[in-house]
C-alpha positions in Angstrom: 61.0 20.4 -10.8 60.6 23.6 -11.7 58.2 24.3 -15.2 60.8 26.0 -16.6 64.5 25.3 -18.5 67.1 27.6 -17.2 69.6 27.2 -20.2 71.2 24.5 -22.6 74.7 23.5 -23.0 74.5 22.0 -19.8 78.0 20.2 -20.1 78.5 16.5 -19.0 80.3 15.9 -16.2 82.9 12.7 -15.4 83.0 11.7 -11.9 87.1 10.9 -12.5 88.0 7.3 -10.3 84.6 6.6 -9.8 84.3 3.2 -11.2 81.6 0.5 -10.3 81.5 -2.7 -11.8 78.4 -4.7 -11.9 78.1 -8.7 -12.7 75.6 -10.0 -14.9 72.0 -10.7 -12.8 69.0 -11.8 -13.8 66.3 -9.7 -14.6 63.3 -8.7 -12.6 60.1 -7.5 -14.8 58.6 -6.7 -11.9 60.1 -6.1 -8.1 58.2 -7.1 -4.8 56.5 -3.7 -3.7 56.8 -3.8 -0.1 59.3 -6.4 0.6 61.9 -5.6 2.9 64.6 -8.2 2.8 68.3 -7.5 2.4 68.6 -8.7 -1.1 72.9 -9.6 -2.3 73.5 -8.0 -5.1 76.1 -8.7 -7.6 79.1 -6.6 -7.4 82.3 -5.7 -6.0 83.1 -8.2 -2.8 84.3 -5.4 -0.5 80.8 -4.0 -0.3 78.1 -5.1 1.5 75.1 -5.8 0.0 72.6 -3.3 -0.4 69.3 -3.6 1.3 66.2 -3.6 0.0 64.1 -0.6 0.6 60.4 -0.7 1.9 58.2 0.4 -0.7 55.6 0.5 2.2 57.9 2.9 4.3 58.5 5.4 1.6 54.6 5.7 0.7 54.2 6.3 4.4 56.4 9.2 4.5 54.2 10.2 1.3 51.3 9.9 3.1 52.4 12.3 6.0 53.6 14.8 3.4 50.1 14.7 2.2 48.4 15.4 5.3 50.7 18.2 6.0 49.7 20.0 2.8 45.6 19.0 3.4 46.2 21.1 7.0 48.0 23.9 6.0 46.1 25.5 3.1 46.3 22.0 0.5 50.4 22.3 -0.4 54.0 22.6 1.2 55.1 25.7 -1.5 58.5 27.1 -0.1 58.3 30.0 3.0 54.6 28.6 3.8 53.8 26.3 6.8 53.0 23.6 5.1 57.0 23.5 4.1 58.1 24.5 7.6 55.6 21.5 8.5 57.4 19.2 5.9 61.1 20.4 6.8 59.8 19.7 10.9 58.9 15.7 9.5 62.2 15.2 7.8 64.3 16.2 10.7 62.3 14.7 13.6 63.1 11.4 11.6 67.0 12.5 11.3 68.1 13.3 14.4 65.9 10.7 16.1 68.5 8.0 14.2 71.3 9.8 14.7 72.4 12.1 11.8 73.7 15.2 12.5 71.2 17.9 11.2 70.8 21.6 10.5 69.0 23.8 8.6 70.2 26.8 6.4 68.6 29.5 5.9 68.1 30.7 2.0 68.0 34.8 2.3 67.9 35.1 -1.3 65.2 32.6 -2.1 61.8 33.9 -3.2 60.4 32.6 -0.3 62.5 32.7 2.3 62.7 29.4 4.3 65.4 27.3 4.7 67.5 23.9 3.2 67.8 20.8 5.0 71.3 19.1 5.8 72.0 16.0 7.2 74.8 13.8 7.6 75.9 10.7 9.3 78.8 10.4 11.2 81.9 8.5 9.2 83.9 8.2 6.6 86.6 11.1 5.4 85.5 14.5 5.7 87.2 14.6 2.7 85.6 12.5 0.3 82.2 13.5 0.4 78.8 11.3 -1.5 75.9 14.1 -1.6 71.8 13.3 -2.2 69.4 15.6 -2.4 66.0 16.2 -3.3 63.5 19.3 -3.3 61.2 19.1 -0.5 59.1 22.5 -2.1 55.7 21.7 -3.6 53.8 24.7 -5.9 51.2 26.5 -4.7 48.8 24.6 -6.9 48.7 21.5 -4.7 50.6 19.1 -2.3 53.6 18.0 -4.3 53.6 13.8 -4.0 54.9 13.1 -6.8 56.9 16.4 -7.8 58.0 16.1 -5.2 57.7 14.5 -1.9 58.3 11.8 -4.4 62.1 12.3 -4.2 62.2 13.5 -0.9 60.6 10.3 0.7 63.1 8.2 -1.3 66.1 9.7 0.4 64.6 9.9 4.1 63.5 6.2 3.8 67.5 5.3 2.5 68.7 7.4 5.5 66.6 5.7 8.0 67.8 2.7 6.6 71.4 3.3 6.1 71.3 4.4 10.4 69.4 1.3 11.0 72.7 -1.1 10.0 75.5 1.4 10.6 77.6 0.0 8.3 81.4 0.6 7.7 81.6 4.1 6.1 84.4 4.9 3.2 83.1 7.9 2.1 81.0 10.8 4.0 76.8 10.7 3.1 75.3 13.5 3.0 71.5 14.4 2.1 69.8 17.5 1.3 65.9 18.4 0.9 66.2 21.7 -0.9 63.6 24.7 -0.4 62.1 26.8 -3.5 63.2 24.4 -6.3 59.8 26.0 -7.9 61.0 29.1 -8.2 64.4 28.7 -10.0 66.4 26.0 -7.9 67.1 28.8 -5.4 67.4 26.6 -2.2 70.3 24.5 -4.4 71.4 27.4 -5.9 71.9 29.4 -2.3 73.9 26.0 -1.3 76.4 25.8 -3.8 77.7 29.2 -3.5 77.8 29.4 0.1 80.7 26.4 0.0 84.3 27.3 -0.6 86.1 26.2 -3.4 87.5 24.0 -0.7 84.1 22.2 0.5 83.1 21.8 -3.3 86.0 20.0 -4.1 84.7 17.6 -1.4 82.2 16.6 -3.0 82.9 13.9 -5.1 79.0 13.2 -6.5 76.1 14.6 -6.0 72.7 12.3 -7.2 69.6 14.2 -7.3 65.9 13.1 -7.2 62.6 14.5 -8.9 59.7 12.9 -9.7 60.6 9.1 -8.8 57.2 7.7 -9.1 55.2 9.1 -12.2 52.1 6.9 -12.9 53.1 6.7 -16.8 56.3 7.1 -15.6 60.0 6.0 -17.1 63.4 5.7 -16.5 65.4 8.2 -17.1 69.1 9.2 -15.6 70.7 12.4 -15.4 74.1 12.1 -17.4 73.3 8.7 -17.9 76.5 7.9 -19.8 78.7 9.4 -17.0 80.7 7.7 -14.5 79.0 9.5 -11.7 76.0 7.2 -13.2 77.0 4.2 -13.6 76.1 2.6 -9.9 72.6 4.3 -10.7 72.3 3.2 -14.1 73.9 -0.6 -13.2 70.8 -1.7 -11.1 68.0 -0.5 -13.5 70.4 -2.8 -16.3 70.4 -5.3 -13.6 66.0 -4.9 -14.3 66.3 -4.9 -17.6 65.1 -1.4 -17.8 67.2 0.2 -19.9 67.3 3.8 -19.0 67.3 6.4 -21.3 68.7 10.1 -20.6 66.7 12.6 -19.1 66.3 15.1 -21.4 63.2 16.3 -19.9 64.6 17.6 -16.3 68.1 19.2 -18.3 68.5 22.6 -16.6 65.2 22.2 -14.5 66.1 20.7 -11.4 68.6 21.1 -8.2 71.5 18.7 -10.1 71.7 22.2 -12.6 74.3 24.5 -10.5 76.0 21.7 -8.6 77.2 20.8 -12.2 77.7 24.9 -13.0 80.4 24.6 -9.9 82.1 21.5 -11.3 81.0 18.8 -9.2 79.8 15.7 -10.7 76.2 14.9 -11.1 73.6 12.6 -11.4 70.0 11.0 -10.7 66.7 9.3 -11.3 63.6 11.0 -12.8 60.1 9.3 -13.6 59.7 12.0 -16.2 57.2 15.4 -16.2 54.5 17.1 -18.1 56.3 15.2 -21.5 54.5 12.3 -23.0 55.6 8.6 -23.8 56.5 7.7 -26.8 55.6 4.6 -28.3 59.0 3.4 -27.8 58.8 4.1 -24.4 55.6 2.2 -24.0 56.5 -0.7 -26.2 59.6 -1.3 -23.6 58.3 -0.1 -20.0 54.6 0.0 -20.2 52.1 2.3 -19.8 49.7 4.8 -22.4 51.8 5.6 -25.3 51.8 9.8 -26.4 50.1 11.0 -22.9 52.2 12.3 -20.2 54.5 11.0 -17.5 52.5 12.3 -15.0 49.3 13.6 -16.2 48.9 15.7 -12.5 52.4 17.8 -13.0 51.7 21.3 -11.1 48.1 20.2 -10.3 46.1 20.0 -7.0 45.7 16.3 -8.4 48.9 15.0 -7.0 48.5 13.4 -4.5 49.6 9.9 -2.9 46.9 8.4 -5.9 49.6 9.8 -8.4 52.2 7.7 -7.8 53.5 4.4 -8.5 54.3 2.5 -6.7 56.3 0.4 -8.9 58.5 3.1 -10.2 58.7 4.3 -6.8 60.1 0.7 -5.8 62.5 0.7 -8.4 64.1 4.0 -7.7 64.3 3.7 -3.7 66.2 0.5 -4.4 68.2 2.1 -6.8 69.3 4.8 -4.8 70.6 2.2 -2.2 72.5 0.1 -4.6 74.4 3.4 -5.2 75.0 4.6 -1.9 76.2 1.4 -1.1 78.7 1.0 -4.2 79.7 4.5 -3.6 80.0 4.7 0.3 79.8 1.9 2.6 83.0 -0.4 3.2 83.0 -4.0 4.3 82.5 -5.9 7.9 80.5 -5.1 11.1 82.1 -1.1 12.0 84.1 -0.9 15.4 82.2 1.2 17.9 83.5 4.7 18.2 83.4 8.4 18.7 84.6 11.7 18.9 84.9 14.3 21.4 85.4 18.2 21.2 85.4 21.5 23.3 83.7 24.5 22.3 85.3 27.5 22.5 88.5 25.8 22.7 90.1 28.8 24.8 88.8 30.3 28.1 89.7 33.0 30.5 88.7 33.0 34.3 89.3 35.8 37.2 89.9 34.2 40.3 87.0 34.0 42.3 84.6 33.4 39.3 83.4 30.8 36.6 83.3 30.1 33.2 81.9 27.5 31.1 82.1 25.7 27.8 80.1 22.7 25.8 81.6 19.3 25.2 80.2 17.8 22.1 80.7 13.8 21.2 79.1 11.5 18.1 78.9 8.5 17.1 81.9 8.1 14.4 81.4 5.1 13.3 79.2 1.6 15.0 76.5 1.4 17.4 76.1 5.0 19.9 77.2 4.6 23.6 78.2 6.0 26.9 80.9 7.8 27.3 82.0 9.0 31.1 83.8 12.6 30.9 86.4 13.9 33.0 89.0 15.9 33.2 92.6 16.7 34.0 95.7 19.4 34.0 93.4 21.8 36.0 95.7 24.0 38.4 95.8 24.8 41.7 92.4 26.2 42.8 90.0 25.8 40.0 87.6 23.3 40.2 86.1 21.4 36.7 82.6 19.7 36.7 80.3 18.7 33.7 76.6 18.6 33.4 75.7 15.8 33.1 78.8 13.9 33.9 78.1 10.8 31.0 76.5 11.4 27.7 75.1 8.6 25.1 77.9 9.8 21.9 76.2 12.2 20.0 74.9 14.2 23.1 76.8 17.1 24.5 77.2 18.3 28.5 78.3 21.7 29.9 81.9 21.8 31.7 82.2 24.4 33.9 85.6 25.6 35.3 85.4 27.6 38.6 88.7 29.4 39.8 88.8 30.1 43.5 90.0 33.6 45.6 93.7 31.6 45.9 93.5 29.6 42.4 96.9 30.0 40.3 97.4 32.1 37.6 98.7 31.2 34.2 97.7 29.9 31.2 96.7 26.0 31.5 96.0 23.4 29.0 93.1 21.1 30.5 92.0 17.7 28.7 88.5 16.4 28.3 88.7 12.8 28.4 85.7 10.7 27.0 85.7 7.3 27.9 83.6 4.6 26.1 84.5 1.5 24.6 87.5 3.5 23.5 89.0 6.4 25.4 89.1 10.3 23.1 90.4 13.1 24.5 90.0 17.1 23.8 91.7 20.1 24.9 90.7 23.4 26.3 93.1 26.6 26.9 92.6 27.8 30.5 93.9 31.4 32.1 93.5 32.1 34.7 93.6 36.1 35.8 94.0 37.5 39.0 91.2 39.7 40.9 90.7 42.8 40.0 89.9 44.0 36.5 87.2 41.5 34.9 85.5 39.1 37.5 84.1 37.6 34.4 81.6 33.9 34.4 78.7 32.7 33.9 76.4 34.8 36.4 72.7 33.0 36.1 71.8 30.5 38.1 70.1 26.8 37.7 69.8 28.3 33.7 69.1 24.7 32.5 65.9 24.7 35.2 67.3 21.1 36.3 68.0 22.2 40.1 64.4 23.1 41.0 62.9 26.7 40.7 65.8 28.5 43.1 66.8 31.5 42.0 64.4 32.0 39.2 60.3 33.6 39.9 58.1 31.9 37.9 54.5 31.8 36.8 53.2 28.5 38.6 53.7 25.7 35.9 56.3 27.6 34.1 59.5 25.7 35.3 58.7 22.0 34.6 59.2 18.0 33.0 56.4 17.9 30.9 57.1 15.4 27.9 54.6 17.8 25.7 57.2 19.9 24.8 61.1 18.7 25.3 63.8 20.2 27.4 66.8 21.1 25.4 69.2 19.5 27.5 68.0 17.4 30.5 64.6 17.0 32.0 63.5 20.4 32.7 62.7 23.9 30.8 61.0 26.8 31.5 57.2 27.0 29.1 55.6 29.9 29.1 52.2 30.2 27.6 50.7 27.3 25.4 47.0 28.0 26.8 45.3 28.8 23.3 43.1 31.5 25.8 44.1 34.8 27.1 47.4 34.2 29.5 50.5 35.7 30.8 53.5 34.4 32.2 56.6 35.8 33.5 60.2 34.3 34.2 62.9 36.1 36.1 66.3 36.1 38.3 68.3 38.7 39.8 71.5 38.8 39.0 74.6 41.3 39.2 76.8 41.5 36.2 80.3 42.4 37.0 82.0 45.6 35.7 85.7 45.8 33.7 84.7 43.4 30.7 85.2 43.1 27.4 81.9 41.6 26.6 78.7 40.7 28.4 76.3 38.3 26.4 73.0 36.9 27.4 72.3 33.8 25.9 69.2 31.3 26.1 67.8 28.6 23.4 64.4 29.2 22.7 61.8 26.9 21.1 58.2 28.5 19.7 55.8 26.2 18.5 52.1 27.9 17.5 49.0 26.5 16.0 48.2 30.3 14.5 48.2 30.2 11.0 48.7 33.6 9.9 52.5 34.9 8.2 52.0 38.2 9.3 50.3 39.0 11.9 52.0 38.7 16.1 49.5 37.9 18.1 51.5 36.4 20.8 54.9 37.7 22.1 57.5 36.5 24.1 59.5 40.0 25.8 62.9 39.8 26.9 64.0 42.4 29.3 67.1 43.3 31.1 65.6 45.7 34.1 63.5 48.0 32.5 64.4 48.0 29.5 63.1 45.8 26.5 66.5 43.8 24.7 64.6 41.4 22.1 60.7 40.7 21.3 59.9 37.4 19.5 55.9 35.9 18.7 54.2 33.4 16.7 55.8 34.7 13.1 59.2 33.5 15.0 57.6 29.8 15.1 60.4 27.1 14.6 60.8 23.1 14.7 63.7 22.5 17.2 65.6 25.2 19.7 67.3 28.0 18.0 69.7 29.8 20.0 69.3 33.0 21.1 71.9 36.1 22.3 71.3 39.5 23.4 74.9 42.2 23.8 73.9 43.6 27.7 77.2 45.3 28.0 75.2 48.7 29.1 74.3 46.7 32.3 78.2 46.1 33.5 78.3 46.7 37.0 74.8 46.2 38.2 72.4 44.5 39.6 69.2 43.7 37.6 66.0 41.3 36.9 66.3 39.4 33.5 62.5 39.2 32.3 61.3 36.8 30.2 57.0 38.0 29.5 54.7 35.3 27.5 51.6 36.7 26.7 49.0 34.8 24.7 45.7 36.3 22.8 42.4 34.6 23.1 42.8 31.5 20.8 45.5 29.6 19.2 48.0 28.6 21.0 51.9 29.6 21.2 54.1 28.3 23.6 57.4 29.8 24.4 60.0 27.2 25.8 63.2 28.6 27.2 66.2 26.7 28.5 69.9 26.9 29.0 69.9 30.5 30.3 73.4 31.9 30.3 74.8 35.7 31.2 78.3 35.1 30.3 81.2 38.5 31.0 84.3 37.9 30.1 
């Protein structure tokens, strides 16, 4: 939680129409700290019983965050290596569970770094319930209660939602914010990036900041609002008598959502304010002592978290999520298909590509076979791969022969699994002359051996130590941790007369370097003898990022596209390249 109050007079937001009814329940004074079985909770019969979130699993995430801080200077401050590693940990778990995950760079943050946004498939896109927590710490310590506790609580809830995969009545979106400790900058950047329509889609934002304080209280943001009803209902069922989060008003990431007119609520267990005698009488703990005695200090480690408080918060999140966004029954397996871009132009004798993406929209992931229809005479259509697991993607290649029919045609891409889903692409075939167009790099995914590439020994590999973006093979330059140079090159002929020429490749940079200012290891991208781009250990990030270079200056020439990776005498940096294309159109 940010240390200084922003402003007074925050208006209470009411989430109209989101009424939650909870039947009377027995009070549990001490819920089990490590149970994992589903706990039936009285309420609407149309909603499946909310799961009991394992506090042991939440604590395991806290241990990971603590270890990340220990390995990166003792903190996870926004913009630091510790923060980047925290993003990588959360992102990898979510992607493996089937979430659609994206990183949003906060360019206006004090420490430019990324928000992490994840959506679960299913539910209407114009009915969004959002759960958020800040992922950064202060520089003084690892920030386990503030706020790995909120981050870990949401991560485990997200993983349980994926494992149970219920029918969704609303779209659920999770967010992990950067630069909160410097002024709520990550969440402010996100809210400001939304259009008014997109803001209107968010029917409630729920914030979780410091939910495991050792001398904790049970506080709810805007406790009397309709939006807070499911959070309050769960804690009421435990006899906790929650109170308004007065200490946290204007000091955490719900603030800018509320300012934008989005209904908000959330849990908190308290920071540096002191527990009153009446609070100690009903909640236990020590009166006239801080809720968190290690607030913004180096002692905010895994030892600084109450398992009981954390468990009650995690289960309350699950109850609210299920009440707000989960329907009844077993979900039907379903998926979607899309093609991007939706229009392509190809000349006779050339080829072009597009990307087919699939997503699991309900139920479980399934195998989807891809076919196409509607291609004119002389145009062949192929997919690589020809079948994917929903959530995966494939490259669609359209190749026109020298005698292909000219004109504009609609290509229908069909995905066949337990159901059939389609998407369309508009293809225009032009005659000979002018721009021949097409994709001129051969074997850009490295799945067909080394031809026509020339590469240093071991560069084109299917080693599992660095995964390919698609398929099994990729080009892995360097990564030895000693003085080393690797090269990868291919001669290509770039057609003349086209409007655009784009060299594109997907790059993952993994490094053991700890500097934030010195480029010790470099990857240089050349076309002919011209250096087009340079990357280094300073560009390291989790996952692949697409890089593009304008190569229009080489139209009509046969040139060599070359990647050169150089590594200094210590601390490895790996430059991993996949899916290289040079598209003329």
